[in-house]
LUMFI-871581 format. One record per residue: residue number from 1; x, y, z of N, C-alpha, C in turn. Coordinates in Angstrom, 2 decimals, m for minus. Example, Ala and Ser with C-alpha at 12.3 -4.5 7.8 and 13.67 -1.06 7.14 Angstrom:
<pts>
PT   k  n_east n_north    n_up ca_east ca_north   ca_up  c_east c_north    c_up
PT   1   13.19   m5.69    7.80   12.30    m4.50    7.80   13.20   m3.30    7.80
PT   2   12.85   m2.25    7.08   13.67    m1.06    7.14   12.90    0.03    7.87
</pts>
This chain:
<pts>
PT   k  n_east n_north    n_up ca_east ca_north   ca_up  c_east c_north    c_up
PT   1   m4.50   18.74   m4.03   m3.09    19.03   m4.22   m2.23   17.88   m3.72
PT   2   m2.63   17.24   m2.61   m1.85    16.14   m2.06   m1.79   14.99   m3.06
PT   3   m2.94   14.69   m3.72   m2.94    13.61   m4.71   m1.98   13.91   m5.84
PT   4   m1.91   15.16   m6.26   m0.98    15.56   m7.30    0.46   15.32   m6.86
PT   5    0.78   15.67   m5.60    2.14    15.43   m5.09    2.46   13.95   m5.06
PT   6    1.49   13.12   m4.63    1.71    11.68   m4.57    1.94   11.13   m5.97
PT   7    1.12   11.55   m6.94    1.29    11.08   m8.32    2.65   11.53   m8.87
PT   8    3.05   12.74   m8.57    4.34    13.23   m9.03    5.47   12.40   m8.44
PT   9    5.36   12.07   m7.14    6.38    11.24   m6.50    6.43    9.87   m7.15
PT  10    5.26    9.27   m7.38    5.20     7.94   m7.98    5.80    7.95   m9.38
PT  11    5.50    8.99  m10.15    6.05     9.10  m11.50    7.56    9.26  m11.47
PT  12    8.07   10.02  m10.50    9.52    10.21  m10.37   10.22    8.90  m10.06
PT  13    9.66    8.15   m9.12   10.25     6.87   m8.75   10.22    5.93   m9.95
PT  14    9.10    5.88  m10.63    8.96     4.97  m11.76    9.89    5.33  m12.91
PT  15   10.15    6.59  m13.09   11.03     7.01  m14.17   12.45    6.51  m13.94
PT  16   12.82    6.32  m12.68   14.17     5.87  m12.35   14.30    4.36  m12.28
PT  17   13.17    3.65  m12.15   13.21     2.22  m11.90   12.33    1.49  m12.90
PT  18   12.67    0.26  m13.14   11.86    m0.59  m14.01   10.92   m1.41  m13.12
PT  19    9.61   m1.42  m13.39    8.71    m2.23  m12.58    9.11   m3.70  m12.61
PT  20    8.92   m4.38  m11.48    9.27    m5.80  m11.38    8.37   m6.62  m12.27
PT  21    8.94   m7.48  m13.08    8.13    m8.29  m13.98    7.94   m9.71  m13.45
PT  22    8.67  m10.08  m12.41    8.59   m11.44  m11.90    7.53  m11.60  m10.81
PT  23    6.70  m10.58  m10.60    5.66   m10.67   m9.59    4.42  m11.30  m10.19
PT  24    3.77  m12.13   m9.42    2.52   m12.73   m9.88    1.78  m13.26   m8.67
PT  25    0.48  m13.15   m8.70   m0.31   m13.80   m7.67   m0.49  m13.02   m6.39
PT  26   m0.17  m11.73   m6.35   m0.36   m11.02   m5.08   m1.71  m10.31   m5.01
PT  27   m2.50  m10.32   m6.08   m3.88    m9.82   m5.97   m4.63  m10.68   m4.98
PT  28   m5.55  m10.06   m4.27   m6.38   m10.83   m3.34   m6.69  m10.06   m2.08
PT  29   m7.13  m10.80   m1.08   m7.54   m10.25    0.21   m6.46  m10.53    1.25
PT  30   m6.17   m9.52    2.06   m5.15    m9.65    3.10   m5.69   m9.12    4.42
PT  31   m5.45   m9.87    5.48   m5.73    m9.36    6.82   m4.46   m8.68    7.31
PT  32   m4.57   m7.41    7.63   m3.43    m6.64    8.10   m3.56   m6.42    9.60
PT  33   m2.48   m6.64   10.32   m2.45    m6.45   11.77   m1.29   m5.52   12.11
PT  34   m1.60   m4.42   12.77   m0.54    m3.48   13.16    0.27   m4.13   14.28
PT  35    1.58   m4.26   14.05    2.47    m4.96   15.00    3.29   m4.01   15.87
PT  36    3.51   m2.81   15.39    4.21    m1.77   16.16    3.72   m0.43   15.65
PT  37    3.50    0.51   16.57    2.93     1.78   16.11    3.19    2.91   17.08
PT  38    3.11    4.09   16.55    3.03     5.32   17.32    1.80    6.03   16.81
PT  39    0.81    6.30   17.58    0.70     6.00   19.01    0.53    4.49   19.24
PT  40    0.97    4.05   20.41    0.95     2.64   20.77   m0.46    2.06   20.78
PT  41   m1.48    2.89   20.94   m2.86     2.40   20.97   m3.28    1.75   19.65
PT  42   m2.56    2.00   18.56   m2.89     1.38   17.27   m2.44   m0.07   17.19
PT  43   m1.47   m0.47   18.04   m0.94    m1.84   17.98   m2.06   m2.85   18.19
PT  44   m2.08   m3.88   17.33   m3.09    m4.91   17.41   m4.32   m4.65   16.55
PT  45   m4.45   m3.43   16.03   m5.59    m3.11   15.16   m5.52   m3.97   13.91
PT  46   m6.67   m4.53   13.52   m6.74    m5.36   12.33   m7.71   m4.75   11.32
PT  47   m7.38   m4.90   10.07   m8.27    m4.48    9.00   m7.96   m5.31    7.77
PT  48   m8.85   m5.26    6.79   m8.71    m6.07    5.59   m8.37   m5.17    4.40
PT  49   m7.47   m5.66    3.56   m7.09    m4.96    2.34   m7.42   m5.84    1.14
PT  50   m7.97   m5.23    0.11   m8.24    m5.93   m1.15   m7.34   m5.31   m2.21
PT  51   m6.43   m6.13   m2.75   m5.48    m5.67   m3.75   m5.88   m6.24   m5.11
PT  52   m5.96   m5.35   m6.10   m6.33    m5.75   m7.46   m5.22   m5.31   m8.41
PT  53   m4.36   m6.25   m8.77   m3.23    m5.98   m9.67   m3.77   m5.98  m11.11
PT  54   m4.24   m4.81  m11.56   m4.89    m4.73  m12.87   m4.20   m3.78  m13.84
PT  55   m3.03   m3.26  m13.50   m2.29    m2.38  m14.39   m2.93   m1.02  m14.61
PT  56   m3.76   m0.58  m13.67   m4.52     0.66  m13.88   m3.75    1.95  m13.59
PT  57   m2.57    1.87  m13.00   m1.79     3.08  m12.73   m0.83    3.28  m13.89
PT  58   m1.14    4.26  m14.71   m0.34     4.61  m15.90   m0.10    3.41  m16.82
PT  59   m0.94    2.37  m16.71   m0.81     1.20  m17.56    0.36    0.29  m17.19
PT  60    0.97    0.52  m16.03    2.13    m0.28  m15.64    1.72   m1.67  m15.18
PT  61    2.54   m2.64  m15.54    2.40    m3.98  m14.99    2.66   m3.88  m13.49
PT  62    1.99   m4.71  m12.69    2.15    m4.73  m11.24    1.76   m3.40  m10.60
PT  63    0.62   m2.87  m11.01    0.02    m1.70  m10.38   m1.49   m1.94  m10.35
PT  64   m2.19   m1.12   m9.59   m3.64    m1.28   m9.56   m4.29   m0.56   m8.41
PT  65   m5.38   m1.14   m7.95   m6.16    m0.52   m6.88   m6.03   m1.32   m5.59
PT  66   m6.19   m0.60   m4.49   m6.19    m1.21   m3.17   m7.33   m0.57   m2.37
PT  67   m8.09   m1.40   m1.67   m9.19    m0.91   m0.86   m8.98   m1.36    0.58
PT  68   m9.03   m0.39    1.49   m8.91    m0.66    2.92   m9.95    0.19    3.63
PT  69  m10.75   m0.44    4.46  m11.73     0.29    5.26  m12.73    1.09    4.43
PT  70  m13.10    0.58    3.26  m14.07     1.26    2.42  m13.49    2.37    1.56
PT  71  m12.20    2.66    1.70  m11.53     3.69    0.90  m10.65    3.00   m0.14
PT  72  m10.72    3.47   m1.37   m9.95     2.87   m2.46   m8.87    3.85   m2.92
PT  73   m7.69    3.30   m3.13   m6.57     4.09   m3.64   m5.83    3.30   m4.70
PT  74   m4.58    3.65   m4.91   m3.76     3.04   m5.96   m2.45    2.52   m5.37
PT  75   m1.81    1.63   m6.13   m0.48     1.16   m5.74    0.35    0.95   m7.00
PT  76    1.66    1.00   m6.80    2.63     0.62   m7.82    3.64   m0.30   m7.15
PT  77    4.32   m1.08   m7.95    5.46    m1.86   m7.45    6.66   m1.52   m8.29
PT  78    7.78   m1.35   m7.61    9.05    m1.07   m8.26   10.09   m1.94   m7.57
PT  79   10.70   m2.82   m8.34   11.74    m3.72   m7.80   11.28   m4.41   m6.51
PT  80   10.12   m5.00   m6.57    9.54    m5.78   m5.46    9.15   m4.94   m4.25
PT  81    9.08   m3.64   m4.40    8.59    m2.75   m3.35    7.23   m2.23   m3.76
PT  82    6.24   m2.41   m2.90    4.90    m1.91   m3.16    4.73   m0.58   m2.43
PT  83    4.17    0.39   m3.11    3.83     1.68   m2.53    2.37    1.93   m2.82
PT  84    1.58    2.11   m1.76    0.14     2.35   m1.92   m0.25    3.64   m1.22
PT  85   m1.22    4.35   m1.79   m1.73     5.57   m1.18   m3.24    5.59   m1.33
PT  86   m3.90    5.96   m0.25   m5.36     5.98   m0.21   m5.81    7.29    0.41
PT  87   m6.60    8.06   m0.32   m7.21     9.27    0.24   m8.39    8.85    1.11
PT  88   m8.44    9.41    2.30   m9.54     9.13    3.22  m10.30   10.44    3.47
PT  89  m11.37   10.36    4.19  m12.12    11.56    4.51  m11.34   12.54    5.36
PT  90  m10.31   12.05    6.06   m9.56    12.91    6.98   m8.12   13.13    6.56
PT  91   m7.68   12.56    5.44   m6.30    12.74    5.03   m5.85   11.71    4.02
PT  92   m4.66   11.15    4.26   m4.05    10.21    3.33   m3.41    9.08    4.13
PT  93   m3.63    7.85    3.70   m2.95     6.69    4.27   m1.95    6.19    3.25
PT  94   m0.72    5.92    3.70    0.33     5.42    2.83    0.84    4.09    3.38
PT  95    1.08    3.15    2.49    1.54     1.82    2.88    2.73    1.43    2.00
PT  96    3.69    0.74    2.60    4.81     0.17    1.85    4.90   m1.30    2.21
PT  97    5.42   m2.09    1.28    5.58    m3.52    1.55    6.62   m4.10    0.61
PT  98    7.24   m5.16    1.06    8.18    m5.92    0.24    7.44   m7.12   m0.33
PT  99    7.55   m7.32   m1.63    6.98    m8.49   m2.29    8.15   m9.37   m2.73
PT 100    8.43  m10.45   m1.99    9.57   m11.30   m2.35    9.41  m11.88   m3.76
PT 101   10.48  m12.46   m4.28   10.45   m13.08   m5.61    9.24  m13.99   m5.73
PT 102    8.52  m13.85   m6.79    7.28   m14.60   m6.98    6.07  m13.78   m6.60
PT 103    6.22  m12.86   m5.65    5.17   m11.91   m5.33    3.90  m12.48   m4.75
PT 104    3.96  m13.63   m4.09    2.74   m14.22   m3.55    2.55  m13.94   m2.07
PT 105    3.42  m13.16   m1.47    3.31   m12.82   m0.05    3.73  m11.37    0.14
PT 106    3.33  m10.79    1.25    3.73    m9.43    1.58    4.51   m9.49    2.89
PT 107    5.72   m8.91    2.89    6.53    m8.87    4.10    7.14   m7.47    4.23
PT 108    7.76   m7.20    5.35    8.46    m5.94    5.55    7.59   m4.73    5.34
PT 109    6.46   m4.68    6.01    5.44    m3.69    5.71    5.45   m2.52    6.69
PT 110    5.16   m1.31    6.19    5.07    m0.12    7.02    3.92    0.75    6.57
PT 111    3.52    1.68    7.44    2.42     2.58    7.12    2.63    3.94    7.75
PT 112    1.93    4.93    7.19    1.84     6.27    7.77    0.44    6.78    7.49
PT 113   m0.22    7.29    8.54   m1.53     7.91    8.42   m1.31    9.41    8.56
PT 114   m1.78   10.18    7.57   m1.58    11.63    7.57   m2.93   12.33    7.65
PT 115   m2.97   13.45    8.39   m4.21    14.23    8.44   m4.27   15.15    7.21
PT 116   m5.33   15.93    7.11   m5.53    16.77    5.93   m4.47   17.85    5.75
PT 117   m3.68   18.12    6.79   m2.58    19.08    6.69   m1.25   18.41    6.37
PT 118   m1.25   17.07    6.26   m0.03    16.34    5.97    0.76   15.93    7.19
PT 119    0.19   16.14    8.40    0.87    15.74    9.63    0.59   14.27    9.93
PT 120    1.61   13.55   10.35    1.44    12.14   10.69    0.60   11.99   11.94
PT 121   m0.43   11.14   11.86   m1.25    10.83   13.02   m1.00    9.41   13.50
PT 122   m0.27    8.62   12.72    0.09     7.27   13.10    1.13    6.73   12.14
PT 123    2.10    5.99   12.67    3.12     5.34   11.85    3.44    3.99   12.48
PT 124    4.01    3.10   11.70    4.41     1.83   12.27    4.57    0.74   11.23
PT 125    4.46   m0.49   11.71    4.60    m1.66   10.85    3.38   m2.55   11.02
PT 126    3.17   m3.40   10.03    2.06    m4.35   10.11    2.45   m5.66    9.46
PT 127    1.76   m6.71    9.87    1.92    m8.01    9.22    0.74   m8.20    8.28
PT 128    0.92   m9.02    7.27   m0.14    m9.28    6.30   m0.26  m10.78    6.07
PT 129   m1.49  m11.26    6.13   m1.79   m12.66    5.87   m2.82  m12.74    4.76
PT 130   m2.54  m13.49    3.71   m3.50   m13.64    2.62   m4.66  m14.49    3.13
PT 131   m5.89  m14.02    2.89   m7.10   m14.72    3.32   m8.02  m14.90    2.12
PT 132   m9.00  m15.79    2.26   m9.88   m16.09    1.13  m10.88  m14.98    0.86
PT 133  m11.29  m14.24    1.90  m12.23   m13.14    1.68  m12.13  m12.16    2.84
PT 134  m12.66  m10.97    2.59  m12.69    m9.94    3.63  m14.09   m9.87    4.23
</pts>
């Protein structure tokens, strides 16, 4: 049911906005570092994300798959804003990021980790650095 709600939200946002067409080159591997978080014990945690901009979400340009920690989900971009959601064994992870003009970097990033009941178990911000491999 949660996946259905996420898809419905994504479709609603997309219906109101035109996907950014000036993005290019943001597929790849990123090292993510949590820079601020609640609970504070998450700060400094690092993990790798693999982004594949392949148009697989409803056939939209600048959409595709994202894999973090062995879990794969989907993302869309709307007006240089990336929204990603990944179902995990214990709930749902959501990520947001700003893709500046050209789309070759990720800035202004945030996350929320939700348990299977939809309660937040962690929120905060992270930095992203493009790396050659994970």
